[in-house]
N, C-alpha and C positions, 0 to 999 in steps of 0.2 A: 517313666509317663503318669502325666498329671492324673488319669482314673486314678493312678495307685494313690496317690496323696488324697486324691478326695474319699475312697474308703477307709483312711487314715486317721479320716475327720480334721484334716489340712484343710484348713480356710484360703483361698487365694494367695493372700498377704504370707502368710509361710507357705508357703508352694517357692511363691518370687525368692522368698528369704534362701532355701534351700537350693533353687537354682544361680542364685548370683554364689553362694559359697563353692557349688559344684563347678562353674565358670571360672571362680578366683583359685582354686583347687589343683586342679587342673591345667593351667596358667602361670603361676607360680612354678609348682611342682615340677613341666615338662619343658620349661622354658628353663629354668636354673640347673634340671639336665640334661641336658642338650648344650647349650653353650657352657658347663665345667668339661664335659667328654671331650667338646668341640676346642676347647682350652687347652685338654691335656694331652690331646693327639697333638693340636699348631706347636706345642711350649717342647714337648718329645718325642718328634719322627719328623722327618723329612720326607717330601713326597716320593709315594712308591714304596717305602718302606713298609712292610707288615710283619708281623707280629701274629703267631697261632696262639688260639683260644680254646679252642677243641677240636687237635690234633688238624685236620687240611680241612676241614668240613666246618667251621667258622675263624674266622679272622679279622682283623686288624686291617686294612689297608690304605691308607691313606693316600688319597688323593681330593684335587679340588677340583668343584665343577665351575668351569669358565661362564656359564650361561644359562640356559635354562636345563631345565632335568634333562640324565642321563649326559651330560657333559655337553649340549648344543650348545655353538656360538648361537650368537645374533645382531648382529653388523658390529663387532671392534666394542671401540670403545664408546661411541654414541649412542649403540644399540644398547649396549649394557648400562646407562645410564635410565634410557627409554623404558628397558626392564623393568629395572631397581622405580622407577616411576610406578609403572603398571602396576609393580605386586605389591606398594604404599598404597594406591587408592584403592586396590582391592581387598588388603586385608583394610582397612577405615572403613570398607563398604559392607562383608561381613561383618566386623564390630559390630557397626550400626542395625543390621538387620539382627544377631544376637539380641542386644541388650532390646530393641525394641521389643522384641520377640518374646520375651521375656516379659517385660512391661505388658504387652497385649491377650498373654495368657498361651503361651507357648508350651507341649509335652516335653517334658523334659527329659525327655529320649534327644528330640532332634536337637533339645540345650546342648546334650555331652558330642552331641555329633559333628555340630556346630563351631563347639569349643575345640574339637581336637580339632579340623584345620585350620581355625582361624590361625590356633598356635603353633600351629609347623608351618604357616606362610609368615609368621613372626619370626621364627624360628631359623629359618634362612636369610630372613628381611634382613637381620642384622647384623649376618656374615654380609651381603652383598653390602649394606650400607658403611659398616663400620671397620671392618676387620682388615681391608688396603689400610686405612689411616695408622691402626691399632697391632699391626702386627710386621715383621723381617721378611724375606721372600723364607720361603723354603724349600727351595729344591734342592738347593748344595753344601745348607746345614739345618740345622737343625731353628726354627723361629724364632726371633723375639720377640715381647710383649713390653710396647712401646718404647721403640727402640731408640736411643737419642737421633739418629740422623731420619727419622721418620719414618713411617710405613709405605710398602712397596704400591701402592698405589690410594688415589685421591679420593675426597669423599663420594661416595654410590659408586665402585667399580669393584669393590672388594669379592673375595671368589667364595664360595660357598663351601666349607667341611664337613666328606668323607669319609667314612670311617670303616662300613659294617658290608664284611663279604661273606655272604654265604653259598659258595656253588654247592648245591644241592648233588649235582651229576659233573662228575670231571673223567672223559673218555675221548677217544679216539673211533671218527667214523672209519667203517670201512675203505674208504677213499683215499683216507691216512692225516687229513682233516680233527683238529681238536676239536670237542664241542666241551662246553658247558652250558647246564642248565641252570640259568636264574644267576648270573652274571653282575647283575648289577648290585653299583655297591652307592651306597645308601646312611644316611645317618636316625638320629631320632626323630626330629622334625621330618623327615619325608615321612617316615611307620607313623605318626602322629597323623598326616595329612591322607595316606593311603589307610589307615585304618577307620577315619572320620567318615572322607567318601564312601568307604563299604559299608559301613553303618547307617549311613543316609542311606544308601539305595534298599536297603535291607527296612531300614525305616517306612519309607514309604512303602519299598510294597507290599510288607507284610503288617507291622505296627498301626500305619496309619490309617488302612481301611476298617479295621479292626473300630478303632480310637473311634472312627465317625461313625458308623454302624453303633456303636454305644452312645456315643451321642444325640445321634438320633430317635434310638428308642428312647432313651431317658428323659424324650421331648415331647416323645408320645405318649 
């Protein structure tokens, strides 16, 4: 939070440099980890294949997201292109707002959570834009990176790779129906967005009011 930097004797330039470092470190590290994990899964597993990590509770379960969150589709190929284009514009808007905010004295807490949201958006955007060109299909065999015959889809029509599956509760209901609590399958980029949004809500509810009160007190 910016007031912490003031308490530590940091001037505005020092705070800006620190925030740019936070942005760059989060951006580079999370994007690299996200893409490395996706490429390893894509080039070593077929769709539907599952690898237990911690018993049956924590698994790698490879699926590909055709469109929107949680596997929802959106209007076929044309809808996919529109959705990817919207994601590009939205990611650009987040980046513009974030860098503008750093220059104008945005609090470090807000910089961090917006960076997480931006990184997550870009991580999944890479899949949507380029994975169709980079990989062969994963349905019947392990995908090949840069296959000589070309990828499985044109530019902007790739599918997002998801793999982390944490079914916290798996049971059978009294009526005999199977029940799974938290059956979402997600990736590191999704996690970054979720953490960033949660942090943003906490920031606006608890941190921002205290920061505003502190500034008002100092001005008075």
